[in-house]
mmCIF file as gemmi writes it, N, C-alpha and C atoms, coordinates in Angstrom:
data_model
loop_
_atom_site.group_PDB
_atom_site.id
_atom_site.type_symbol
_atom_site.label_atom_id
_atom_site.label_alt_id
_atom_site.label_comp_id
_atom_site.label_asym_id
_atom_site.label_entity_id
_atom_site.label_seq_id
_atom_site.pdbx_PDB_ins_code
_atom_site.Cartn_x
_atom_site.Cartn_y
_atom_site.Cartn_z
_atom_site.occupancy
_atom_site.B_iso_or_equiv
_atom_site.pdbx_formal_charge
_atom_site.auth_seq_id
_atom_site.auth_asym_id
_atom_site.pdbx_PDB_model_num
ATOM 1 N N . MET Axp A 1 ? 0.849 -1.168 0 1 0 ? 1 A 1
ATOM 2 C CA . MET Axp A 1 ? 0 0 0 1 0 ? 1 A 1
ATOM 3 C C . MET Axp A 1 ? 0.9 1.239 0 1 0 ? 1 A 1
ATOM 4 N N . ASN Axp A 2 ? 0.708 2.106 -0.979 1 0 ? 2 A 1
ATOM 5 C CA . ASN Axp A 2 ? 1.55 3.297 -1.02 1 0 ? 2 A 1
ATOM 6 C C . ASN Axp A 2 ? 0.965 4.398 -0.134 1 0 ? 2 A 1
ATOM 7 N N . VAL Axp A 3 ? 1.614 5.539 -0.087 1 0 ? 3 A 1
ATOM 8 C CA . VAL Axp A 3 ? 1.254 6.62 0.822 1 0 ? 3 A 1
ATOM 9 C C . VAL Axp A 3 ? -0.128 7.187 0.489 1 0 ? 3 A 1
ATOM 10 N N . VAL Axp A 4 ? -0.428 7.344 -0.777 1 0 ? 4 A 1
ATOM 11 C CA . VAL Axp A 4 ? -1.717 7.912 -1.184 1 0 ? 4 A 1
ATOM 12 C C . VAL Axp A 4 ? -2.857 6.992 -0.765 1 0 ? 4 A 1
ATOM 13 N N . GLU Axp A 5 ? -2.709 5.706 -0.993 1 0 ? 5 A 1
ATOM 14 C CA . GLU Axp A 5 ? -3.752 4.756 -0.593 1 0 ? 5 A 1
ATOM 15 C C . GLU Axp A 5 ? -3.934 4.745 0.921 1 0 ? 5 A 1
ATOM 16 N N . THR Axp A 6 ? -2.85 4.845 1.654 1 0 ? 6 A 1
ATOM 17 C CA . THR Axp A 6 ? -2.923 4.87 3.112 1 0 ? 6 A 1
ATOM 18 C C . THR Axp A 6 ? -3.677 6.104 3.595 1 0 ? 6 A 1
ATOM 19 N N . ILE Axp A 7 ? -3.383 7.251 3.016 1 0 ? 7 A 1
ATOM 20 C CA . ILE Axp A 7 ? -4.072 8.485 3.404 1 0 ? 7 A 1
ATOM 21 C C . ILE Axp A 7 ? -5.554 8.402 3.057 1 0 ? 7 A 1
ATOM 22 N N . VAL Axp A 8 ? -5.875 7.846 1.901 1 0 ? 8 A 1
ATOM 23 C CA . VAL Axp A 8 ? -7.282 7.717 1.506 1 0 ? 8 A 1
ATOM 24 C C . VAL Axp A 8 ? -8.017 6.789 2.458 1 0 ? 8 A 1
ATOM 25 N N . VAL Axp A 9 ? -7.435 5.657 2.781 1 0 ? 9 A 1
ATOM 26 C CA . VAL Axp A 9 ? -8.114 4.666 3.623 1 0 ? 9 A 1
ATOM 27 C C . VAL Axp A 9 ? -8.229 5.14 5.063 1 0 ? 9 A 1
ATOM 28 N N . PHE Axp A 10 ? -7.169 5.713 5.608 1 0 ? 10 A 1
ATOM 29 C CA . PHE Axp A 10 ? -7.163 6.044 7.031 1 0 ? 10 A 1
ATOM 30 C C . PHE Axp A 10 ? -7.518 7.5 7.347 1 0 ? 10 A 1
ATOM 31 N N . ALA Axp A 11 ? -7.642 8.371 6.355 1 0 ? 11 A 1
ATOM 32 C CA . ALA Axp A 11 ? -7.97 9.769 6.631 1 0 ? 11 A 1
ATOM 33 C C . ALA Axp A 11 ? -9.201 10.24 5.861 1 0 ? 11 A 1
ATOM 34 N N . VAL Axp A 12 ? -9.194 10.074 4.551 1 0 ? 12 A 1
ATOM 35 C CA . VAL Axp A 12 ? -10.265 10.636 3.728 1 0 ? 12 A 1
ATOM 36 C C . VAL Axp A 12 ? -11.584 9.901 3.947 1 0 ? 12 A 1
ATOM 37 N N . ILE Axp A 13 ? -11.569 8.593 3.947 1 0 ? 13 A 1
ATOM 38 C CA . ILE Axp A 13 ? -12.813 7.832 4.124 1 0 ? 13 A 1
ATOM 39 C C . ILE Axp A 13 ? -13.427 8.071 5.505 1 0 ? 13 A 1
ATOM 40 N N . PRO Axp A 14 ? -12.677 7.993 6.609 1 0 ? 14 A 1
ATOM 41 C CA . PRO Axp A 14 ? -13.299 8.313 7.904 1 0 ? 14 A 1
ATOM 42 C C . PRO Axp A 14 ? -13.812 9.753 7.987 1 0 ? 14 A 1
ATOM 43 N N . LEU Axp A 15 ? -13.071 10.711 7.428 1 0 ? 15 A 1
ATOM 44 C CA . LEU Axp A 15 ? -13.549 12.094 7.425 1 0 ? 15 A 1
ATOM 45 C C . LEU Axp A 15 ? -14.825 12.24 6.606 1 0 ? 15 A 1
ATOM 46 N N . ALA Axp A 16 ? -14.935 11.515 5.514 1 0 ? 16 A 1
ATOM 47 C CA . ALA Axp A 16 ? -16.158 11.56 4.71 1 0 ? 16 A 1
ATOM 48 C C . ALA Axp A 16 ? -17.335 10.977 5.481 1 0 ? 16 A 1
ATOM 49 N N . ILE Axp A 17 ? -17.105 9.91 6.225 1 0 ? 17 A 1
ATOM 50 C CA . ILE Axp A 17 ? -18.176 9.309 7.028 1 0 ? 17 A 1
ATOM 51 C C . ILE Axp A 17 ? -18.619 10.27 8.125 1 0 ? 17 A 1
ATOM 52 N N . TYR Axp A 18 ? -17.666 10.866 8.842 1 0 ? 18 A 1
ATOM 53 C CA . TYR Axp A 18 ? -18.014 11.831 9.888 1 0 ? 18 A 1
ATOM 54 C C . TYR Axp A 18 ? -18.701 13.062 9.299 1 0 ? 18 A 1
ATOM 55 N N . GLY Axp A 19 ? -18.245 13.519 8.153 1 0 ? 19 A 1
ATOM 56 C CA . GLY Axp A 19 ? -18.88 14.665 7.502 1 0 ? 19 A 1
ATOM 57 C C . GLY Axp A 19 ? -20.306 14.37 7.083 1 0 ? 19 A 1
ATOM 58 N N . PHE Axp A 20 ? -20.551 13.182 6.556 1 0 ? 20 A 1
ATOM 59 C CA . PHE Axp A 20 ? -21.904 12.79 6.165 1 0 ? 20 A 1
ATOM 60 C C . PHE Axp A 20 ? -22.816 12.694 7.383 1 0 ? 20 A 1
ATOM 61 N N . ALA Axp A 21 ? -22.312 12.102 8.462 1 0 ? 21 A 1
ATOM 62 C CA . ALA Axp A 21 ? -23.106 12.015 9.695 1 0 ? 21 A 1
ATOM 63 C C . ALA Axp A 21 ? -23.377 13.412 10.255 1 0 ? 21 A 1
ATOM 64 N N . GLY Axp A 22 ? -22.404 14.293 10.183 1 0 ? 22 A 1
ATOM 65 C CA . GLY Axp A 22 ? -22.612 15.664 10.643 1 0 ? 22 A 1
ATOM 66 C C . GLY Axp A 22 ? -23.644 16.401 9.813 1 0 ? 22 A 1
ATOM 67 N N . LEU Axp A 23 ? -23.625 16.215 8.513 1 0 ? 23 A 1
ATOM 68 C CA . LEU Axp A 23 ? -24.629 16.852 7.664 1 0 ? 23 A 1
ATOM 69 C C . LEU Axp A 23 ? -26.027 16.325 7.962 1 0 ? 23 A 1
ATOM 70 N N . LEU Axp A 24 ? -26.132 15.049 8.255 1 0 ? 24 A 1
ATOM 71 C CA . LEU Axp A 24 ? -27.443 14.486 8.592 1 0 ? 24 A 1
ATOM 72 C C . LEU Axp A 24 ? -27.993 15.069 9.885 1 0 ? 24 A 1
ATOM 73 N N . THR Axp A 25 ? -27.133 15.305 10.854 1 0 ? 25 A 1
ATOM 74 C CA . THR Axp A 25 ? -27.606 15.814 12.14 1 0 ? 25 A 1
ATOM 75 C C . THR Axp A 25 ? -27.799 17.325 12.136 1 0 ? 25 A 1
ATOM 76 N N . LEU Axp A 26 ? -27.108 18.042 11.281 1 0 ? 26 A 1
ATOM 77 C CA . LEU Axp A 26 ? -27.196 19.496 11.272 1 0 ? 26 A 1
ATOM 78 C C . LEU Axp A 26 ? -28.142 20.043 10.212 1 0 ? 26 A 1
ATOM 79 N N . ARG Axp A 27 ? -28.77 19.178 9.445 1 0 ? 27 A 1
ATOM 80 C CA . ARG Axp A 27 ? -29.671 19.666 8.4 1 0 ? 27 A 1
ATOM 81 C C . ARG Axp A 27 ? -30.896 20.311 9.026 1 0 ? 27 A 1
ATOM 82 N N . ARG Axp A 28 ? -31.524 21.182 8.3 1 0 ? 28 A 1
ATOM 83 C CA . ARG Axp A 28 ? -32.7 21.902 8.791 1 0 ? 28 A 1
ATOM 84 C C . ARG Axp A 28 ? -33.906 20.971 8.728 1 0 ? 28 A 1
ATOM 85 N N . LYS Axp A 29 ? -34.634 20.919 9.807 1 0 ? 29 A 1
ATOM 86 C CA . LYS Axp A 29 ? -35.801 20.045 9.884 1 0 ? 29 A 1
ATOM 87 C C . LYS Axp A 29 ? -37.067 20.894 9.759 1 0 ? 29 A 1
ATOM 88 N N . SER Axp A 30 ? -37.26 21.554 8.644 1 0 ? 30 A 1
ATOM 89 C CA . SER Axp A 30 ? -38.393 22.454 8.468 1 0 ? 30 A 1
ATOM 90 C C . SER Axp A 30 ? -39.67 21.714 8.103 1 0 ? 30 A 1
ATOM 91 N N . GLY Axp A 31 ? -39.591 20.447 7.769 1 0 ? 31 A 1
ATOM 92 C CA . GLY Axp A 31 ? -40.776 19.709 7.37 1 0 ? 31 A 1
ATOM 93 C C . GLY Axp A 31 ? -41.628 19.24 8.53 1 0 ? 31 A 1
ATOM 94 N N . GLY Axp A 32 ? -41.142 19.341 9.754 1 0 ? 32 A 1
ATOM 95 C CA . GLY Axp A 32 ? -41.878 18.854 10.917 1 0 ? 32 A 1
ATOM 96 C C . GLY Axp A 32 ? -42.876 19.87 11.438 1 0 ? 32 A 1
ATOM 97 N N . ALA Axp A 33 ? -43.476 19.534 12.553 1 0 ? 33 A 1
ATOM 98 C CA . ALA Axp A 33 ? -44.442 20.422 13.197 1 0 ? 33 A 1
ATOM 99 C C . ALA Axp A 33 ? -43.723 21.635 13.782 1 0 ? 33 A 1
ATOM 100 N N . PRO Axp A 34 ? -44.395 22.77 13.847 1 0 ? 34 A 1
ATOM 101 C CA . PRO Axp A 34 ? -43.755 23.946 14.444 1 0 ? 34 A 1
ATOM 102 C C . PRO Axp A 34 ? -43.486 23.723 15.924 1 0 ? 34 A 1
ATOM 103 N N . ARG Axp A 35 ? -42.395 24.28 16.406 1 0 ? 35 A 1
ATOM 104 C CA . ARG Axp A 35 ? -41.997 24.086 17.8 1 0 ? 35 A 1
ATOM 105 C C . ARG Axp A 35 ? -42.741 25.039 18.71 1 0 ? 35 A 1
ATOM 106 N N . HIS Axp A 36 ? -42.958 24.601 19.924 1 0 ? 36 A 1
ATOM 107 C CA . HIS Axp A 36 ? -43.586 25.448 20.937 1 0 ? 36 A 1
ATOM 108 C C . HIS Axp A 36 ? -42.512 26.314 21.575 1 0 ? 36 A 1
ATOM 109 N N . ARG Axp A 37 ? -42.755 27.594 21.641 1 0 ? 37 A 1
ATOM 110 C CA . ARG Axp A 37 ? -41.818 28.539 22.238 1 0 ? 37 A 1
ATOM 111 C C . ARG Axp A 37 ? -42.382 29.047 23.555 1 0 ? 37 A 1
ATOM 112 N N . PRO Axp A 38 ? -41.541 29.361 24.523 1 0 ? 38 A 1
ATOM 113 C CA . PRO Axp A 38 ? -42.035 29.908 25.784 1 0 ? 38 A 1
ATOM 114 C C . PRO Axp A 38 ? -42.828 31.194 25.544 1 0 ? 38 A 1
ATOM 115 N N . GLY Axp A 39 ? -43.951 31.304 26.211 1 0 ? 39 A 1
ATOM 116 C CA . GLY Axp A 39 ? -44.803 32.466 26.062 1 0 ? 39 A 1
ATOM 117 C C . GLY Axp A 39 ? -45.908 32.288 25.042 1 0 ? 39 A 1
ATOM 118 N N . GLN Axp A 40 ? -45.799 31.279 24.185 1 0 ? 40 A 1
ATOM 119 C CA . GLN Axp A 40 ? -46.855 31.009 23.228 1 0 ? 40 A 1
ATOM 120 C C . GLN Axp A 40 ? -48.039 30.374 23.934 1 0 ? 40 A 1
ATOM 121 N N . ALA Axp A 41 ? -49.218 30.624 23.406 1 0 ? 41 A 1
ATOM 122 C CA . ALA Axp A 41 ? -50.409 29.971 23.946 1 0 ? 41 A 1
ATOM 123 C C . ALA Axp A 41 ? -50.388 28.495 23.556 1 0 ? 41 A 1
ATOM 124 N N . TRP Axp A 42 ? -50.797 27.638 24.478 1 0 ? 42 A 1
ATOM 125 C CA . TRP Axp A 42 ? -50.86 26.205 24.212 1 0 ? 42 A 1
ATOM 126 C C . TRP Axp A 42 ? -52.25 25.898 23.696 1 0 ? 42 A 1
ATOM 127 N N . GLU Axp A 43 ? -52.354 25.481 22.448 1 0 ? 43 A 1
ATOM 128 C CA . GLU Axp A 43 ? -53.637 25.333 21.773 1 0 ? 43 A 1
ATOM 129 C C . GLU Axp A 43 ? -54.163 23.906 21.787 1 0 ? 43 A 1
ATOM 130 N N . TYR Axp A 44 ? -53.567 23.042 22.555 1 0 ? 44 A 1
ATOM 131 C CA . TYR Axp A 44 ? -53.944 21.638 22.53 1 0 ? 44 A 1
ATOM 132 C C . TYR Axp A 44 ? -54.571 21.244 23.86 1 0 ? 44 A 1
ATOM 133 N N . PRO Axp A 45 ? -55.462 20.249 23.859 1 0 ? 45 A 1
ATOM 134 C CA . PRO Axp A 45 ? -56.069 19.824 25.129 1 0 ? 45 A 1
ATOM 135 C C . PRO Axp A 45 ? -55.042 19.126 26.012 1 0 ? 45 A 1
ATOM 136 N N . ALA Axp A 46 ? -55.274 19.214 27.317 1 0 ? 46 A 1
ATOM 137 C CA . ALA Axp A 46 ? -54.366 18.563 28.264 1 0 ? 46 A 1
ATOM 138 C C . ALA Axp A 46 ? -54.506 17.052 28.147 1 0 ? 46 A 1
ATOM 139 N N . MET Axp A 47 ? -53.383 16.355 28.211 1 0 ? 47 A 1
ATOM 140 C CA . MET Axp A 47 ? -53.396 14.894 28.131 1 0 ? 47 A 1
ATOM 141 C C . MET Axp A 47 ? -52.64 14.349 29.327 1 0 ? 47 A 1
ATOM 142 N N . TRP Axp A 48 ? -53.359 13.796 30.26 1 0 ? 48 A 1
ATOM 143 C CA . TRP Axp A 48 ? -52.749 13.208 31.447 1 0 ? 48 A 1
ATOM 144 C C . TRP Axp A 48 ? -52.916 11.707 31.375 1 0 ? 48 A 1
ATOM 145 N N . TRP Axp A 49 ? -51.842 10.986 31.594 1 0 ? 49 A 1
ATOM 146 C CA . TRP Axp A 49 ? -51.912 9.536 31.614 1 0 ? 49 A 1
ATOM 147 C C . TRP Axp A 49 ? -52.076 9.108 33.054 1 0 ? 49 A 1
ATOM 148 N N . SER Axp A 50 ? -53.18 8.455 33.347 1 0 ? 50 A 1
ATOM 149 C CA . SER Axp A 50 ? -53.445 8.077 34.733 1 0 ? 50 A 1
ATOM 150 C C . SER Axp A 50 ? -53.545 6.578 34.919 1 0 ? 50 A 1
ATOM 151 N N . ALA Axp A 51 ? -53.264 5.807 33.915 1 0 ? 51 A 1
ATOM 152 C CA . ALA Axp A 51 ? -53.366 4.347 33.963 1 0 ? 51 A 1
ATOM 153 C C . ALA Axp A 51 ? -54.788 3.957 34.328 1 0 ? 51 A 1
ATOM 154 N N . ASN Axp A 52 ? -54.936 2.948 35.098 1 0 ? 52 A 1
ATOM 155 C CA . ASN Axp A 52 ? -56.246 2.496 35.558 1 0 ? 52 A 1
ATOM 156 C C . ASN Axp A 52 ? -56.251 2.61 37.067 1 0 ? 52 A 1
ATOM 157 N N . PRO Axp A 53 ? -56.859 3.653 37.641 1 0 ? 53 A 1
ATOM 158 C CA . PRO Axp A 53 ? -56.789 3.838 39.087 1 0 ? 53 A 1
ATOM 159 C C . PRO Axp A 53 ? -57.414 2.695 39.869 1 0 ? 53 A 1
ATOM 160 N N . ASP Axp A 54 ? -58.35 1.966 39.277 1 0 ? 54 A 1
ATOM 161 C CA . ASP Axp A 54 ? -58.963 0.847 39.987 1 0 ? 54 A 1
ATOM 162 C C . ASP Axp A 54 ? -58.05 -0.369 40.025 1 0 ? 54 A 1
ATOM 163 N N . GLY Axp A 55 ? -57.113 -0.464 39.105 1 0 ? 55 A 1
ATOM 164 C CA . GLY Axp A 55 ? -56.285 -1.653 39.023 1 0 ? 55 A 1
ATOM 165 C C . GLY Axp A 55 ? -54.866 -1.477 39.508 1 0 ? 55 A 1
ATOM 166 N N . VAL Axp A 56 ? -54.553 -0.404 40.225 1 0 ? 56 A 1
ATOM 167 C CA . VAL Axp A 56 ? -53.177 -0.188 40.64 1 0 ? 56 A 1
ATOM 168 C C . VAL Axp A 56 ? -52.804 -0.946 41.894 1 0 ? 56 A 1
ATOM 169 N N . GLY Axp A 57 ? -53.751 -1.432 42.65 1 0 ? 57 A 1
ATOM 170 C CA . GLY Axp A 57 ? -53.45 -2.256 43.815 1 0 ? 57 A 1
ATOM 171 C C . GLY Axp A 57 ? -53.445 -1.481 45.11 1 0 ? 57 A 1
ATOM 172 N N . GLU Axp A 58 ? -53.156 -2.201 46.197 1 0 ? 58 A 1
ATOM 173 C CA . GLU Axp A 58 ? -53.208 -1.631 47.544 1 0 ? 58 A 1
ATOM 174 C C . GLU Axp A 58 ? -52.09 -0.635 47.807 1 0 ? 58 A 1
ATOM 175 N N . GLY Axp A 59 ? -50.934 -0.848 47.234 1 0 ? 59 A 1
ATOM 176 C CA . GLY Axp A 59 ? -49.792 0.004 47.533 1 0 ? 59 A 1
ATOM 177 C C . GLY Axp A 59 ? -49.904 1.409 46.968 1 0 ? 59 A 1
ATOM 178 N N . HIS Axp A 60 ? -50.87 1.641 46.105 1 0 ? 60 A 1
ATOM 179 C CA . HIS Axp A 60 ? -50.985 2.937 45.447 1 0 ? 60 A 1
ATOM 180 C C . HIS Axp A 60 ? -52.318 3.598 45.738 1 0 ? 60 A 1
ATOM 181 N N . ARG Axp A 61 ? -52.768 3.503 46.949 1 0 ? 61 A 1
ATOM 182 C CA . ARG Axp A 61 ? -54.034 4.155 47.292 1 0 ? 61 A 1
ATOM 183 C C . ARG Axp A 61 ? -53.762 5.615 47.633 1 0 ? 61 A 1
ATOM 184 N N . PRO Axp A 62 ? -54.774 6.465 47.552 1 0 ? 62 A 1
ATOM 185 C CA . PRO Axp A 62 ? -54.568 7.878 47.869 1 0 ? 62 A 1
ATOM 186 C C . PRO Axp A 62 ? -54.172 8.073 49.321 1 0 ? 62 A 1
ATOM 187 N N . ALA Axp A 63 ? -53.407 9.112 49.585 1 0 ? 63 A 1
ATOM 188 C CA . ALA Axp A 63 ? -52.973 9.397 50.945 1 0 ? 63 A 1
ATOM 189 C C . ALA Axp A 63 ? -54.17 9.831 51.772 1 0 ? 63 A 1
ATOM 190 N N . GLY Axp A 64 ? -54.357 9.19 52.886 1 0 ? 64 A 1
ATOM 191 C CA . GLY Axp A 64 ? -55.459 9.515 53.781 1 0 ? 64 A 1
ATOM 192 C C . GLY Axp A 64 ? -55.02 9.262 55.202 1 0 ? 64 A 1
ATOM 193 N N . ALA Axp A 65 ? -55.976 9.099 56.09 1 0 ? 65 A 1
ATOM 194 C CA . ALA Axp A 65 ? -55.662 8.894 57.503 1 0 ? 65 A 1
ATOM 195 C C . ALA Axp A 65 ? -54.888 7.601 57.725 1 0 ? 65 A 1
ATOM 196 N N . GLU Axp A 66 ? -55.145 6.575 56.912 1 0 ? 66 A 1
ATOM 197 C CA . GLU Axp A 66 ? -54.445 5.304 57.103 1 0 ? 66 A 1
ATOM 198 C C . GLU Axp A 66 ? -52.986 5.383 56.678 1 0 ? 66 A 1
ATOM 199 N N . ASN Axp A 67 ? -52.604 6.411 55.94 1 0 ? 67 A 1
ATOM 200 C CA . ASN Axp A 67 ? -51.225 6.555 55.48 1 0 ? 67 A 1
ATOM 201 C C . ASN Axp A 67 ? -50.44 7.583 56.287 1 0 ? 67 A 1
ATOM 202 N N . ASP Axp A 68 ? -51.039 8.162 57.312 1 0 ? 68 A 1
ATOM 203 C CA . ASP Axp A 68 ? -50.371 9.228 58.055 1 0 ? 68 A 1
ATOM 204 C C . ASP Axp A 68 ? -49.302 8.726 59.015 1 0 ? 68 A 1
ATOM 205 N N . VAL Axp A 69 ? -49.405 7.491 59.481 1 0 ? 69 A 1
ATOM 206 C CA . VAL Axp A 69 ? -48.444 6.971 60.447 1 0 ? 69 A 1
ATOM 207 C C . VAL Axp A 69 ? -47.484 6.045 59.719 1 0 ? 69 A 1
ATOM 208 N N . VAL Axp A 70 ? -46.189 6.312 59.881 1 0 ? 70 A 1
ATOM 209 C CA . VAL Axp A 70 ? -45.172 5.474 59.261 1 0 ? 70 A 1
ATOM 210 C C . VAL Axp A 70 ? -44.506 4.632 60.334 1 0 ? 70 A 1
ATOM 211 N N . ALA Axp A 71 ? -43.56 3.82 59.963 1 0 ? 71 A 1
ATOM 212 C CA . ALA Axp A 71 ? -42.88 2.941 60.918 1 0 ? 71 A 1
ATOM 213 C C . ALA Axp A 71 ? -42.203 3.764 62.006 1 0 ? 71 A 1
ATOM 214 N N . GLY Axp A 72 ? -42.296 3.316 63.23 1 0 ? 72 A 1
ATOM 215 C CA . GLY Axp A 72 ? -41.676 4.004 64.351 1 0 ? 72 A 1
ATOM 216 C C . GLY Axp A 72 ? -42.605 4.998 65.014 1 0 ? 72 A 1
ATOM 217 N N . GLY Axp A 73 ? -43.819 5.119 64.55 1 0 ? 73 A 1
ATOM 218 C CA . GLY Axp A 73 ? -44.792 6.001 65.17 1 0 ? 73 A 1
ATOM 219 C C . GLY Axp A 73 ? -44.724 7.441 64.705 1 0 ? 73 A 1
ATOM 220 N N . ALA Axp A 74 ? -43.802 7.783 63.814 1 0 ? 74 A 1
ATOM 221 C CA . ALA Axp A 74 ? -43.713 9.158 63.324 1 0 ? 74 A 1
ATOM 222 C C . ALA Axp A 74 ? -44.832 9.411 62.32 1 0 ? 74 A 1
ATOM 223 N N . THR Axp A 75 ? -45.223 10.634 62.191 1 0 ? 75 A 1
ATOM 224 C CA . THR Axp A 75 ? -46.262 10.964 61.217 1 0 ? 75 A 1
ATOM 225 C C . THR Axp A 75 ? -45.612 11.375 59.907 1 0 ? 75 A 1
ATOM 226 N N . ALA Axp A 76 ? -46.223 10.941 58.824 1 0 ? 76 A 1
ATOM 227 C CA . ALA Axp A 76 ? -45.705 11.264 57.499 1 0 ? 76 A 1
ATOM 228 C C . ALA Axp A 76 ? -46.23 12.619 57.059 1 0 ? 76 A 1
ATOM 229 N N . THR Axp A 77 ? -45.444 13.314 56.3 1 0 ? 77 A 1
ATOM 230 C CA . THR Axp A 77 ? -45.885 14.584 55.733 1 0 ? 77 A 1
ATOM 231 C C . THR Axp A 77 ? -45.974 14.443 54.229 1 0 ? 77 A 1
ATOM 232 N N . ALA Axp A 78 ? -46.728 15.297 53.619 1 0 ? 78 A 1
ATOM 233 C CA . ALA Axp A 78 ? -46.88 15.254 52.172 1 0 ? 78 A 1
ATOM 234 C C . ALA Axp A 78 ? -45.8 16.054 51.465 1 0 ? 78 A 1
ATOM 235 N N . ALA Axp A 79 ? -44.905 16.67 52.2 1 0 ? 79 A 1
ATOM 236 C CA . ALA Axp A 79 ? -43.861 17.487 51.586 1 0 ? 79 A 1
ATOM 237 C C . ALA Axp A 79 ? -42.733 16.594 51.095 1 0 ? 79 A 1
ATOM 238 N N . GLY Axp A 80 ? -42.578 16.546 49.804 1 0 ? 80 A 1
ATOM 239 C CA . GLY Axp A 80 ? -41.502 15.759 49.224 1 0 ? 80 A 1
ATOM 240 C C . GLY Axp A 80 ? -40.234 16.576 49.112 1 0 ? 80 A 1
ATOM 241 N N . GLY Axp A 81 ? -39.227 15.997 48.495 1 0 ? 81 A 1
ATOM 242 C CA . GLY Axp A 81 ? -37.956 16.686 48.387 1 0 ? 81 A 1
ATOM 243 C C . GLY Axp A 81 ? -37.781 17.448 47.087 1 0 ? 81 A 1
ATOM 244 N N . ALA Axp A 82 ? -38.554 17.12 46.071 1 0 ? 82 A 1
ATOM 245 C CA . ALA Axp A 82 ? -38.39 17.78 44.782 1 0 ? 82 A 1
ATOM 246 C C . ALA Axp A 82 ? -39.278 19.009 44.711 1 0 ? 82 A 1
ATOM 247 N N . ARG Axp A 83 ? -38.758 20.064 44.157 1 0 ? 83 A 1
ATOM 248 C CA . ARG Axp A 83 ? -39.523 21.294 44.015 1 0 ? 83 A 1
ATOM 249 C C . ARG Axp A 83 ? -39.46 21.757 42.563 1 0 ? 83 A 1
ATOM 250 N N . GLY Axp A 84 ? -40.472 22.47 42.139 1 0 ? 84 A 1
ATOM 251 C CA . GLY Axp A 84 ? -40.523 22.947 40.77 1 0 ? 84 A 1
ATOM 252 C C . GLY Axp A 84 ? -40.11 24.393 40.613 1 0 ? 84 A 1
ATOM 253 N N . ASN Axp A 85 ? -39.576 25.011 41.646 1 0 ? 85 A 1
ATOM 254 C CA . ASN Axp A 85 ? -39.176 26.412 41.523 1 0 ? 85 A 1
ATOM 255 C C . ASN Axp A 85 ? -37.657 26.504 41.426 1 0 ? 85 A 1
ATOM 256 N N . TRP Axp A 86 ? -37.193 27.601 40.896 1 0 ? 86 A 1
ATOM 257 C CA . TRP Axp A 86 ? -35.76 27.767 40.68 1 0 ? 86 A 1
ATOM 258 C C . TRP Axp A 86 ? -35.219 28.774 41.637 1 0 ? 86 A 1
């Protein structure tokens, strides 16, 4: 294998593959649906997935008086650790 063939095989072909992959990822996707921007009105109905509340079992019942006491006699609070504010 001479120098030119080596450069073509080990440099030009891999660069062409990376360039083609880059063009595929950087191309303009104008054919899709318009994107939602912050501040725009949301024109679609709300879609909440709730599964089947009757079939979730005993471990997933709503929090009530029976769920207020945890192991050790301490009372549980509804305050979780995750917050939605910045």
